[in-house]
C-alpha positions as CSV (number, residue, x, y, z in Angstrom):
1,M,-22.4,2.9,-9.3
2,K,-19.9,3.0,-6.3
3,L,-21.1,2.2,-2.8
4,Q,-19.3,3.8,-0.2
5,F,-19.6,3.4,3.7
6,K,-20.6,7.4,3.8
7,D,-23.9,5.8,1.8
8,L,-24.9,3.5,4.0
9,P,-27.4,4.1,6.8
10,V,-26.4,5.1,10.6
11,D,-28.2,2.1,11.9
12,F,-26.8,-0.4,9.4
13,L,-23.2,0.9,10.0
14,E,-23.9,0.6,14.0
15,K,-25.3,-3.0,13.7
16,M,-22.1,-3.9,11.9
17,G,-19.9,-2.4,14.0
18,H,-21.4,-4.5,16.9
19,E,-21.1,-7.2,15.3
20,A,-17.9,-6.9,14.0
21,S,-14.9,-8.7,15.7
22,Y,-11.1,-8.4,15.3
23,V,-9.4,-11.1,13.8
24,N,-5.3,-11.6,14.0
25,F,-3.8,-13.4,10.7
26,L,0.0,-14.7,10.6
27,P,1.8,-14.4,7.7
28,G,1.1,-17.4,5.5
29,D,-2.2,-17.9,6.8
30,T,-5.0,-18.4,4.2
31,V,-8.2,-16.1,5.0
32,F,-10.2,-17.8,2.0
33,Y,-9.9,-20.1,-1.1
34,Q,-11.2,-19.5,-4.5
35,G,-14.7,-21.0,-4.7
36,D,-15.6,-20.1,-0.7
37,K,-19.1,-18.7,0.0
38,G,-19.0,-14.6,0.3
39,D,-20.5,-14.6,3.9
40,S,-17.6,-12.0,5.5
41,L,-16.1,-8.6,5.0
42,Y,-12.8,-8.4,5.8
43,I,-11.2,-4.4,7.0
44,I,-7.2,-4.8,6.5
45,L,-5.7,-2.4,9.4
46,S,-2.0,-3.3,8.9
47,G,-0.1,-5.8,7.2
48,Q,0.3,-7.1,3.7
49,V,-2.4,-9.2,1.6
50,Q,-1.9,-11.1,-1.7
51,I,-4.6,-12.3,-3.5
52,L,-4.1,-15.5,-5.7
53,I,-5.9,-17.2,-8.2
54,A,-5.6,-20.5,-9.8
55,N,-4.4,-20.8,-13.4
56,A,-5.2,-22.9,-16.2
57,A,-2.9,-25.5,-15.0
58,G,-4.2,-25.3,-11.2
59,E,-1.3,-23.5,-9.8
60,N,-1.8,-20.4,-7.5
61,E,-1.0,-17.3,-9.4
62,L,-0.3,-14.1,-7.8
63,I,-2.6,-11.3,-9.3
64,L,-2.7,-8.4,-6.3
65,D,0.0,-8.1,-3.8
66,V,-1.2,-5.0,-1.5
67,Q,0.7,-3.0,1.5
68,V,-1.7,-1.7,3.7
69,F,-0.7,2.5,3.8
70,D,-0.8,4.9,6.5
71,I,-4.1,6.9,5.4
72,E,-2.4,10.0,7.0
73,K,0.6,9.9,4.5
74,V,-2.3,9.1,2.0
75,K,-4.1,12.5,2.8
76,S,-0.9,14.4,2.6
77,G,0.1,12.6,-0.8
78,I,-1.3,11.0,-4.1
79,L,-2.0,7.4,-4.1
80,R,-1.6,5.4,-7.4
81,L,-3.1,2.0,-7.8
82,L,-0.9,0.0,-10.3
């Protein structure tokens, strides 16, 4: 099952919008660490995000590198996730 924002009740979305705040991160900042309690939702407006996970040796290993895209360009083309 895939849950989308359009599937959520309007009152829930309104509450979420009123409680949301803008956070600006600088390049190299860590948003959260592996094992942290999942108590936040981040919506990325611009920039690039890297997701790293500790491997068996305890070193951070890059598993996903996401470049935020322009939604208008996506509407007129093809979006492929690699």
